[in-house]
C-alpha positions in Angstrom: -135.2 -136.1 114.3 -133.6 -135.6 117.7 -132.2 -139.1 117.7 -130.6 -138.7 114.3 -129.1 -135.4 115.4 -127.7 -136.9 118.6 -126.3 -139.8 116.7 -124.5 -137.5 114.3 -123.1 -135.5 117.2 -121.8 -138.8 118.8 -120.3 -139.9 115.5 -118.4 -136.5 115.2 -117.2 -136.8 118.8 -116.0 -140.4 118.2 -114.2 -139.3 115.0 -112.5 -136.5 117.0 -111.4 -138.9 119.7 -110.0 -141.4 117.1 -108.3 -139.0 114.8 -107.6 -135.9 116.9 -107.2 -137.4 120.4 -103.7 -138.5 119.8 -102.5 -134.8 119.8 -104.0 -134.4 123.3 -102.9 -137.7 124.8 -99.3 -137.3 123.6 -99.0 -134.5 126.1 -101.5 -135.3 128.8 -101.4 -139.1 128.7 -98.4 -140.5 126.8 -99.7 -143.8 125.6 -96.8 -146.3 126.0 -93.1 -147.0 125.7 -91.7 -147.5 122.2 -92.4 -151.1 120.9 -89.8 -153.6 122.1 -90.8 -156.1 119.4 -92.4 -156.2 116.0 -94.3 -158.9 114.2 -92.5 -160.3 111.1 -94.2 -163.2 109.3 -96.4 -163.9 112.3 -93.4 -164.0 114.7 -92.4 -161.6 117.4 -88.9 -160.3 116.9 -86.9 -157.7 118.9 -86.7 -154.2 117.6 -83.0 -153.6 116.6 -80.8 -151.7 119.0 -80.7 -148.0 118.3 -77.6 -146.9 116.5 -76.2 -143.4 116.5 -75.4 -141.7 113.3 -71.8 -140.6 112.8 -71.3 -136.9 112.0 -69.1 -135.9 109.1 -65.4 -135.7 110.0 -65.2 -132.1 108.7 -68.3 -130.9 110.6 -67.5 -128.1 113.0 -69.4 -129.9 115.8 -68.0 -133.4 115.1 -68.7 -135.8 117.9 -66.0 -138.1 119.2 -66.7 -141.8 119.5 -67.0 -142.9 123.2 -63.9 -145.2 122.9 -61.8 -142.2 121.6 -63.0 -140.0 124.4 -62.3 -142.7 127.1 -58.7 -143.0 125.8 -58.0 -139.2 126.2 -57.5 -139.6 130.0 -56.0 -142.0 132.5 -58.8 -143.8 134.2 -59.9 -145.4 137.5 -62.1 -148.5 136.7 -65.4 -148.7 138.6 -67.0 -152.1 139.2 -70.1 -153.0 141.2 -72.9 -155.6 140.9 -75.0 -153.1 138.9 -72.5 -150.7 137.4 -69.4 -150.9 135.2 -67.3 -147.9 134.0 -64.5 -145.6 135.0 -63.6 -142.2 136.4 -61.4 -139.9 134.4 -58.4 -138.9 136.4 -58.0 -135.9 134.2 -60.5 -133.5 135.8 -61.7 -136.1 138.3 -64.9 -136.7 136.4 -67.4 -139.5 136.8 -68.2 -139.8 133.1 -68.3 -143.5 132.1 -71.0 -145.7 133.4 -73.0 -148.7 132.1 -76.0 -150.1 133.9 -75.2 -153.8 133.6 -78.7 -155.0 134.7 -80.6 -153.1 131.9 -80.4 -153.4 128.2 -81.3 -151.1 125.3 -83.8 -153.7 123.9 -85.0 -157.2 124.8 -82.6 -158.8 122.2 -80.1 -161.1 123.9 -77.2 -159.3 122.3 -78.5 -155.8 123.1 -75.9 -153.5 124.7 -76.4 -152.3 128.3 -77.8 -148.9 129.0 -75.0 -146.3 128.9 -76.0 -143.6 131.4 -72.7 -141.6 131.6 -70.4 -140.7 128.7 -67.4 -138.3 128.4 -67.7 -134.7 127.2 -67.5 -134.4 123.5 -69.5 -137.6 122.8 -73.0 -137.7 121.3 -74.8 -138.4 124.6 -72.3 -136.9 127.0 -73.4 -136.9 130.6 -71.0 -136.6 133.5 -70.5 -135.3 137.1 -67.6 -133.4 138.6 -66.6 -131.8 141.9 -64.2 -129.2 142.9 -63.3 -125.9 144.7 -63.6 -122.3 143.7 -61.6 -119.4 145.2 -60.2 -116.1 144.1 -56.4 -116.0 144.1 -56.2 -119.7 144.8 -54.8 -122.3 142.4 -57.6 -124.8 142.5 -58.0 -128.1 140.5 -59.5 -127.6 137.0 -60.7 -129.7 134.0 -57.1 -130.4 132.9 -55.8 -131.4 136.4 -54.6 -134.9 136.5 -55.2 -136.5 139.9 -53.4 -139.4 141.5 -55.3 -142.4 142.7 -54.2 -144.6 145.7 -55.9 -147.8 144.3 -56.2 -149.6 141.0 -60.1 -149.7 141.0 -63.2 -148.5 142.8 -65.5 -151.3 144.2 -68.1 -151.3 146.9 -66.5 -151.3 150.4 -63.1 -150.1 149.2 -63.0 -146.3 148.7 -60.4 -144.7 146.5 -58.7 -141.3 147.3 -57.6 -139.0 144.5 -55.1 -136.3 145.4 -53.5 -133.3 143.9 -51.0 -130.7 145.2 -51.2 -127.2 143.7 -47.5 -126.6 144.5 -48.4 -123.5 146.6 -49.1 -125.2 149.9 -52.6 -126.5 149.2 -53.3 -130.3 149.0 -56.7 -131.3 147.5 -58.1 -134.8 148.1 -61.2 -136.5 146.9 -62.2 -139.8 148.7 -64.7 -141.6 146.4 -66.8 -144.5 147.6 -69.6 -146.5 145.8 -72.2 -148.8 147.2 -73.8 -151.9 145.7 -76.6 -149.9 144.0 -76.1 -146.5 142.4 -74.8 -144.1 145.0 -71.3 -142.5 144.9 -70.1 -140.6 148.0 -67.5 -137.9 147.4 -65.7 -136.5 150.4 -63.7 -133.5 149.2 -61.0 -131.9 151.4 -58.4 -129.2 151.2 -55.4 -129.0 153.6 -53.7 -125.6 153.9 -49.9 -126.1 154.4 -49.2 -122.6 153.3 -48.4 -119.7 155.6 -51.6 -117.7 154.9 -55.4 -118.3 155.2 -57.3 -119.1 152.0 -61.0 -118.7 151.1 -62.5 -121.6 149.1 -66.0 -122.7 148.1 -66.9 -126.3 147.3 -69.1 -127.2 144.4 -70.5 -130.1 142.4 -72.1 -130.3 139.0 -73.8 -132.8 136.7 -73.9 -132.0 133.0 -75.7 -133.6 130.0 -75.6 -132.8 126.3 -79.0 -132.0 124.9 -82.5 -132.6 126.3 -83.8 -135.9 127.6 -84.8 -138.6 125.1 -88.0 -139.2 127.1 -90.6 -136.5 126.4 -91.8 -134.3 129.2 -95.6 -134.4 129.6 -98.3 -133.4 132.0 -98.3 -136.8 133.7 -94.6 -137.7 133.6 -92.0 -135.1 134.2 -88.5 -135.5 132.6 -85.6 -133.0 132.5 -84.3 -130.7 135.2 -85.7 -131.9 138.6 -85.0 -131.2 142.2 -86.2 -131.0 145.8 -85.7 -127.6 147.3 -86.6 -126.7 150.9 -88.6 -129.8 151.3 -90.7 -129.5 148.1 -90.3 -131.4 144.8 -90.1 -129.1 141.7 -91.4 -130.6 138.5 -92.1 -127.2 136.9 -88.7 -126.5 135.3 -88.1 -127.9 131.8 -85.3 -127.4 129.3 -87.1 -124.5 127.6 -87.1 -122.6 131.0 -83.4 -123.1 131.3 -83.0 -121.8 127.7 -85.1 -118.8 128.5 -83.0 -118.0 131.6 -79.9 -117.7 129.4 -76.5 -117.2 131.1 -78.2 -116.2 134.4 -79.6 -119.7 135.0 -82.4 -120.6 137.4 -81.4 -120.3 141.1 -82.7 -122.2 144.1 -81.4 -121.5 147.6 -82.1 -124.6 149.7 -81.1 -126.6 152.8 -81.5 -130.3 152.1 -82.8 -131.9 149.0 -81.1 -132.7 145.7 -81.0 -131.7 142.0 -80.2 -133.2 138.6 -81.6 -134.5 135.4 -84.5 -137.0 135.3 -85.4 -139.5 132.6 -88.4 -141.8 132.7 -86.3 -144.6 134.1 -82.8 -143.1 134.9 -81.6 -140.4 137.2 -78.4 -138.4 137.6 -78.6 -136.3 140.7 -76.4 -134.4 143.2 -77.1 -134.7 146.9 -75.4 -131.9 148.9 -74.9 -132.1 152.6 -78.5 -132.2 153.9 -77.9 -130.0 156.9 -76.0 -127.1 155.1 -77.5 -124.3 152.9 -76.4 -124.3 149.3 -77.1 -122.3 146.2 -78.4 -124.6 143.5 -78.8 -123.7 139.8 -79.9 -125.0 136.4 -78.0 -123.4 133.6 -76.9 -123.7 130.0 -73.4 -125.2 129.6 -71.1 -125.2 126.6 -71.5 -127.3 123.5 -75.2 -127.7 123.7 -75.1 -129.0 127.3 -77.3 -128.3 130.3 -75.9 -128.2 133.8 -77.3 -128.7 137.3 -74.8 -127.5 140.0 -74.6 -126.3 143.5 -72.2 -124.2 145.6 -71.9 -124.3 149.4 -71.0 -121.2 151.5 -67.4 -119.9 151.2 -65.2 -120.9 154.1 -61.8 -119.7 155.3 -59.1 -122.4 155.8 -56.4 -121.2 158.3 -52.8 -122.3 157.9 -52.3 -125.8 159.3 -56.0 -126.6 159.1 -58.1 -128.6 156.6 -61.7 -128.3 155.4 -63.8 -131.3 154.4 -67.2 -131.5 152.7 -69.3 -134.5 151.5 -71.5 -134.8 148.5 -73.4 -137.8 147.1 -74.0 -138.5 143.5 -76.7 -140.9 142.3 -76.4 -142.3 138.8 -78.6 -145.2 138.0 -82.1 -146.7 137.6 -85.0 -145.3 139.5 -85.9 -148.6 141.3 -88.7 -147.8 143.8 -87.2 -149.8 146.7 -83.7 -148.4 146.2 -84.9 -144.7 146.1 -87.0 -145.3 149.2 -84.1 -146.9 151.0 -81.8 -143.9 150.2 -84.5 -141.6 151.5 -84.9 -143.5 154.8 -81.3 -144.6 155.4 -79.3 -141.6 154.2 -82.0 -139.1 155.2 -82.1 -137.6 151.7 -85.2 -135.3 151.6 -87.9 -136.7 149.3 -85.5 -138.7 147.2 -88.4 -141.0 146.2 -89.9 -138.0 144.4 -87.5 -138.7 141.6 -90.5 -140.7 140.4 -93.2 -138.3 139.4 -96.1 -140.2 141.1 -98.5 -137.2 140.9 -101.7 -136.6 142.7 -102.7 -140.3 142.8 -99.6 -141.4 144.7 -101.7 -142.8 147.6 -103.3 -145.2 145.1 -100.3 -145.8 142.8 -97.9 -146.8 145.5 -100.1 -149.6 147.0 -100.9 -150.8 143.5 -97.2 -150.9 142.7 -96.3 -152.8 145.9 -99.1 -155.3 145.3 -98.0 -155.8 141.7 -94.4 -156.1 142.6 -95.2 -158.7 145.3 -97.4 -160.7 142.9 -94.6 -160.6 140.3 -92.1 -162.0 142.8 -94.6 -164.6 143.8 -95.6 -165.7 140.2 -92.5 -164.7 138.2 -94.6 -163.1 135.4 -96.0 -159.6 135.4 -98.8 -160.5 133.1 -100.0 -163.1 135.6 -99.5 -160.5 138.3 -101.8 -158.0 136.5 -104.4 -160.7 136.1 -104.3 -161.5 139.8 -104.5 -157.8 140.6 -107.6 -157.5 138.4 -109.2 -160.4 140.3 -108.3 -158.8 143.6 -109.8 -155.4 142.6 -113.0 -157.0 141.2 -113.3 -159.1 144.3 -113.1 -156.1 146.6 -115.7 -154.3 144.4 -118.0 -157.3 144.1 -120.6 -156.1 146.7 -120.7 -152.7 145.1 -121.1 -154.3 141.7 -124.0 -156.5 142.9 -125.9 -153.4 144.1 -125.1 -151.7 140.8 -126.5 -154.5 138.8 -129.6 -154.8 140.9 -130.1 -151.1 140.6 -129.8 -151.2 136.8 -132.3 -154.0 136.6 -134.6 -152.1 138.9 -134.3 -149.0 136.8 -135.2 -151.1 133.7 -138.2 -152.5 135.6 -139.6 -149.0 136.2 -139.0 -147.8 132.7 -142.7 -148.3 131.7 -143.8 -146.1 134.6 -141.2 -143.5 133.7 -142.5 -143.5 130.1 -146.0 -142.9 131.3 -144.8 -140.0 133.5 -143.0 -138.5 130.5 -146.1 -138.6 128.4 -148.3 -137.2 131.2 -146.0 -134.3 132.1 -144.2 -133.7 128.8 -145.1 -130.0 128.9 -144.2 -129.5 132.6 -140.5 -130.3 133.2 -140.5 -129.3 137.0 -143.5 -131.5 137.6 -141.9 -134.4 135.7 -138.8 -134.2 137.8 -140.8 -134.1 141.0 -142.8 -137.2 140.0 -139.7 -139.1 138.8 -138.0 -138.5 142.2 -141.1 -139.7 143.9 -141.1 -142.8 141.7 -137.5 -143.5 142.6 -138.3 -143.4 146.3 -141.3 -145.6 146.0 -139.6 -148.2 143.9 -136.3 -147.9 146.0 -134.1 -147.4 142.9 -131.1 -145.1 142.5 -130.5 -143.8 138.9 -126.8 -143.0 139.7 -126.0 -146.2 141.6 -124.8 -147.9 138.4 -122.1 -145.2 138.0 -120.4 -146.0 141.3 -118.2 -149.0 140.2 -117.1 -147.0 137.2 -116.2 -144.0 139.3 -114.2 -146.2 141.7 -112.5 -147.9 138.8 -111.2 -144.7 137.3 -108.5 -143.9 139.9 -107.4 -147.5 140.0 -107.2 -147.6 136.2 -105.3 -144.3 136.1 -103.0 -145.5 138.9 -102.2 -148.7 137.0 -101.5 -146.6 133.9 -99.0 -144.5 135.8 -97.3 -147.6 137.4 -96.9 -149.2 133.9 -95.5 -146.0 132.5 -93.3 -144.9 135.3 -91.7 -147.8 137.1 -88.6 -149.5 135.7 -89.7 -152.7 137.3 -92.3 -153.0 134.5 -89.9 -152.2 131.7 -89.4 -155.0 129.2 -91.5 -157.4 131.2 -93.0 -160.2 129.1 -96.3 -162.0 129.4 -96.9 -164.9 127.0 -96.5 -165.7 123.3 -96.0 -162.5 121.3 -96.3 -160.1 124.2 -92.6 -159.5 125.2 -93.1 -156.0 126.9 -96.2 -155.2 128.9 -95.2 -151.5 129.1 -95.4 -151.2 125.3 -98.4 -151.6 122.9 -99.5 -155.0 121.6 -97.3 -155.5 118.5 -99.6 -158.1 116.8 -101.2 -155.6 114.4 -104.2 -157.0 112.5 -104.1 -154.6 109.6 -100.8 -155.9 108.3 -101.8 -159.5 109.1 -99.3 -159.9 112.0 -96.4 -158.8 109.9 -97.0 -161.0 106.9 -97.7 -157.8 104.9 -94.7 -155.6 104.7 -96.0 -152.3 105.8 -96.6 -150.4 109.0 -100.2 -149.2 109.6 -100.9 -145.6 110.6 -100.7 -145.1 114.4 -104.5 -144.8 114.9 -105.1 -148.0 112.9 -102.4 -150.1 114.6 -104.9 -152.4 116.3 -103.5 -155.4 118.1 -105.1 -158.6 119.4 -105.5 -157.3 122.9 -107.4 -154.1 121.9 -109.7 -156.3 119.8 -110.4 -158.6 122.7 -111.0 -155.5 124.8 -113.6 -154.2 122.4 -115.3 -157.6 122.1 -115.5 -158.2 125.8 -116.8 -154.7 126.4 -119.5 -155.3 123.8 -120.5 -158.6 125.4 -120.6 -156.9 128.8 -122.9 -154.2 127.5 -125.2 -156.8 125.9 -125.6 -158.5 129.2 -126.5 -155.2 131.0 -130.2 -154.2 131.2 -130.8 -152.4 127.9 -131.8 -148.7 128.0 -135.2 -147.9 126.6 -133.9 -144.8 124.8 -132.8 -145.7 121.2 -130.1 -143.1 121.2 -128.5 -144.5 124.3 -128.7 -148.0 122.7 -126.8 -146.7 119.7 -124.2 -145.0 121.8 -123.6 -148.1 123.9 -123.4 -150.3 120.8 -120.6 -148.0 119.3 -118.7 -147.3 122.5 -116.8 -150.6 122.6 -115.4 -150.2 119.1 -114.4 -146.6 119.8 -112.5 -147.7 123.0 -110.8 -150.4 120.9 -109.2 -147.7 118.8 -108.5 -145.4 121.7 -106.8 -148.0 123.8 -104.7 -149.5 121.0 -101.6 -147.3 121.5 -101.6 -147.8 125.3 -99.4 -150.3 127.2 -100.4 -154.0 126.7 -100.5 -154.4 130.5 -103.3 -151.8 130.7 -105.2 -153.5 127.8 -104.8 -156.8 129.6 -106.2 -155.4 132.9 -109.3 -153.9 131.2 -109.9 -157.1 129.1 -109.7 -159.4 132.2 -111.8 -156.9 134.1 -114.5 -157.2 131.4 -114.4 -161.0 131.5 -114.8 -161.0 135.2 -117.7 -158.6 134.9 -119.4 -160.9 132.3 -118.9 -163.9 134.6 -120.3 -161.9 137.5 -123.3 -160.9 135.5 -123.9 -164.5 134.4 -123.7 -165.6 138.1 -126.1 -162.9 139.2 -128.6 -163.9 136.5 -128.4 -167.5 137.7 -129.0 -166.5 141.3 -131.7 -164.0 140.5 -133.8 -165.0 137.5 -136.0 -161.9 137.9 -133.1 -159.8 137.0 -132.7 -161.7 133.7 -136.4 -161.4 132.9 -136.3 -157.6 133.6 -133.3 -157.3 131.4 -134.8 -159.3 128.6 -138.2 -157.5 128.5 
């Protein structure tokens, strides 16, 4: 009767995991990137590029096309090995930027990622810099600046200038490196006959919230480092709740901006001077991150200069780390939300990245990482397997003790502990490899989800993106049937292989004597097959290969120690 009740409870838990778990994992453990491919008639084809809907022309909030917005201002072209775009001379805004090394999809004709777009466009995101001061004619959004060069390229800064006609000359010297960092050196020269008080500022603005959802494990949205500590606690709803007052952070050193899963736009004030940073609501459904330095008085015949950096690009791990080390930007690598397991995640990333550069294929790199992990854990796994077989060998004695002391639980526990000592077995030794695997598995999950180096990386055959789920869904016969299965039934080939290999692994283990435990172990592989189906194919590949290595290891141990096989078979 107890076994039946326990089996019903397990079945209910399994159903809850399968059908209700998605609501939990969407927040705590986002499962994977959107599919890069889909199966059509058994072939893997790229998912079409996303297209923006065009609002009605008479709509009050009609959005301008990007091309029209770009034509509304004279422009300074920007060209680097990784960036292409322009700076609007009207308002001196960095508001047009394409990431030429990254595409929207894996299709050959997919457009590059557009990170910055002018105000008034659907996905407007831009940065600006200026001066504030009472009673001072300062540059504004309609100010047209004059450039001293035809384009901005690495190693050749461009100076924008503007004279307010009242004795103040404003200049903006803009430089860009070969990666994603702009350096903006603002200056104001006072040629008037009286002192003026001015305050430098910078801002980055984006229309709407991030397209990447914010979750417990991966933060997106307003992000910054203030007074030496990364802040992942602010989201767009907090900025909404703060209203016109905004959220203030007084800091010396650090940075602030808007974070996506793979992209970052961030202001980096002078790391040695105090500033007042703020997240606030902007106009037209926009959000703004900005800072202001302390007000300064510029005497006649003198000039004031301040320097700000602006990052706009991909969150490549090595690039972020180099900026932190070389430019002394406080915790700039925290733009990637590594979380608590960073001491494990970072080494796994560096090993994976090195293996990828060595092999040229991230799937092969994941397989080699699995072999490495299993090799390091082999001595522990040997002891685990021997302990499991030992536990199976003493099961008859344990049954006898249970019968003898079934009415005296304390005495039963005492006798069982004595039996463990005499037989030199440890009932929890078999859990150690699993416990050690959990942080490694979670770290690999975060690496696949977070790092752009894994984005759109293919393996073999139909697997074109290891950071997305396996697209070869069995329920629609690999795309031959023209329908999309429900999310929890979208079982690909890799999840099925994961379930089969887990089942075979459990069959090779010494079987428990308790019938309920046998039933649980027999069902567990198929439950995990469904649970793991929405996760990244790279994670499924790691687990499947790990299961295969465990099976091979068990076969080898049986060949070396026939007594273990006999104990498992009895």
